[in-house]
N, C-alpha and C positions, 0 to 999 in steps of 0.2 A: 470439560472441556473447557478450551480458551477460545475466541476470535481476536486474529489479526486483522485489522484493516489499517492499509496503508497507502499514502498519496504519494503516487512517487510519479516522475517524470516519463513524458508516454512512450519514449524510445527504450525506457527498461522494463515496462509491464511484459507484455511478453517474453522477455528473457527469463523475470522472474518466476514467474507461472509454469515455463518447462522447468526451472532445475526446483521448483519445489515439488512437483510433479516426481519428476526423477528422485527425486531425495528418498522416497518414499514415505515419508515423518507427515505428510499435508493430506486431513483425509478430504478436503472437499477445498478447490480455491477458484476463483469469480474475479472476472476482468469488467471493468464500467467506467467507459471515457468520461469524463467529467471536467470542470471546467471552475479554479478558483485560485485565488490569491492568497498568499503569509503574509503577514505584518510588515514582511521587508519588500515585497512585491508589486508595490503599489504603483500602479501606471496608472495614468488619466489621459482621456482622449479629449481632443481640441474642442469638444463640447461637454468636459468637466467631468464624465460616465469613466466609469471604470474601468478597467481593460482587462479580464479575467485571461489566465494562462492556461492551455490545454494541460490536462493532469491525467492518470489512470490513477483509477482504486481497486487495488488487488484484497481480496478479503480469502481469510484462510483457516480453518478451523482444526484442532490440532489437539492433541491431548498434552497435558500439565505439563509432563515431563519432559518434553520435544522444547519444550518454552524458550530456550537461549537457544538451544542446535539452530531452531526457525528464527529466531530472532539476527543471529551472527549470518543466515545463510542470507537474508535479507540484505543488512547492510553489508555482506561483502560482494552481492551481487550489484547493487543497487549508489553504492555510494562513489561521488565522484570527488570528493572534496571541495564540491564549490557551492553557496548557498542556494537553497531548493531542489537539495537533492531528494528529499522527501521526511516524511512522518510516518510511525507507526504507533495505533493502537493497540493495547493490549486488553480484554473484559474478558470475566468467566459468562460463559453462556452454562444456565443452571438446567437445561432440558432441551431438546430438540421436539419437533412435531413436526409429523408425517400429514398430510391430509390428503 
């Protein structure tokens, strides 16, 4: 099983979750509001503190054979062509335990 973690613009989060669930290839979808910045997004306030941008983190679990389809769905849903569209992190999940 694979875990996909996407950091996106806030306005794309709900749309992506709906598309993932409608596709039938995602087992579990979670969305969390976060704040952060990339290497190009550094903005400082007048006091010299870093100004973090609002983002959402979408986490998806799916089977290995659906990897390319999930990545394509994420990119086609969220890509605008501008800097800051987001990142996709893909990792193997050895096992999931319920308690």
